[in-house]
N, C-alpha and C positions, 0 to 999 in steps of 0.2 A: 741077265739083269738079276740084280741083287735083291734081296728081300726087302730091304728099306725102299729102294726104287718101286718096286712092286705095290707095297704099302701106301707111299705117297701117291702114287698114280691112282690107286683105287680110291683113296681119300678125295682126290681132287675129281674124279669122275662122280663119287656119291654126293660132293658138295655142289658140282655142277648140276646134277638131276635135282637136287633139292631146290636150287634157285629157279631152275626151270618149272618145277612143280609150283612153287609158290608164285611165280609170274602167271602162270596158267590159272591157277586158283584166284588170285586176284581179277583177273579178266573175266572169270565165270561169274565172280560176286557181282562185278560191275555190271554185265550184261542182264542178270537175273534179278538185279535192284528194281523194285516197284517205279520209282521215279524214272528210271532210265527207260523202262518199257513204256511207261505212259510218254515220256517225250519222243521215243521212236513212232509210236503211234500218231501222236499229235502231228509230227512232221509229215507222216505219210498221207494222212487226211489233209493236211493242208496243200502239200504237193498236188493232191487230186484236185482241189478246188481252186489253187491260186498258182498262176504261172511263176515259176522261180525266176525267170529273166526279167520279167517286167513288172512283177508284183500285183498284177491286174486280175481281178477273178475270172475263172474259167467258165463263163456263162454256159458253154454247151454242156458241161457235168452237172452244173448248177440245175439247168432246166430239167435235165433227166431226172434228177432227184425229186424236183418239185412235181413234175407230171406223173412220177410213180406214186407220191404221196397223195395228190389230188386224186389220181385214180382209184387208189383205195378207199380214200373217204368217199367218193362217189358209189363205189360198190357198197360199202356199208349203209349208206343213206337209202340206196334203191332197194338193199334187203330189207332193211327196217321197215320200209313202205309197204314191201310186198307181204311180210310176215304178219303186217296188223291186219 
């Protein structure tokens, strides 16, 4: 290989590495953007409470959460009456 071929090959590899790094940085910026994080979390929570296929609420998961909240409120009410 001549010096010119080695130089052009090296320049091409450097340019490919720069392009790859630019794409990677763009992906990281997109993933770490607050709106993207919020939309992912909303989708996760929605998937937990709404069936994706039918769009109907998943009552089993909703009832578990409601039961837990009612239980915690009941414990606080009982503790408040006992402490008085």
